[in-house]
N, C-alpha and C positions, 0 to 999 in steps of 0.2 A: 469417525468423521473428522473431528478436529482435536486439537490438544486441550481445548477449553471445555469444561463440563458445565459451568454456569458462569455467566457474566452478570455482575450486579453493580449498580452505581455506588460510588463512594459518597455522593451527596444527592440531594433532591433536585439539584440544578439540571436543567435540560441542556443537552449538548448539540441538538440539531441533527443527530444521525437517525435516519428513518429505517434503513435496512442495511444489512451486511450480506454481501454475496461472496461465496467461495468459488474460485475458478481453478481448474486443473491446467497445468502447464506442461510443456515439453520438458523433459528432464534436463536437457542441455541449455535451454533458452533462459537467459537471465530475466529476472523480474524487475521491470523498470517503471518508475513513477516520476511524474513531474512534481514541482514544488507545491502544487495544489492538491497533491494526493491522488491524482488521476493516473490510472495505469496507461502506459503508452507502449507501442510496439518497438520503438528504437529510440536511442538517446537523442535529445534535441540540444541545440546550442544553449548554453547556460548551465544552471544547476539541475541535476537529475538525482534521483535516489535509485541506485542500482544494487540489488541484493542487500538492501538495508543500509548502504553507505552513500553519503553525499559525494557526487562526482561532478566536477566542472568540465564541461565540453566547450572548447574554444572554437 
């Protein structure tokens, strides 16, 4: 399934994450997120996270 076997908190502090979803992607399509951590289909003007790297789109 994934590369993680067990995810455990380092502290008792709550982080506000309720659920984690795994999605399958097209092998050639880049994975793109906005700066709020939301997955988007194409880069938007401003900062984006593409394949784990911050990219500025003018």
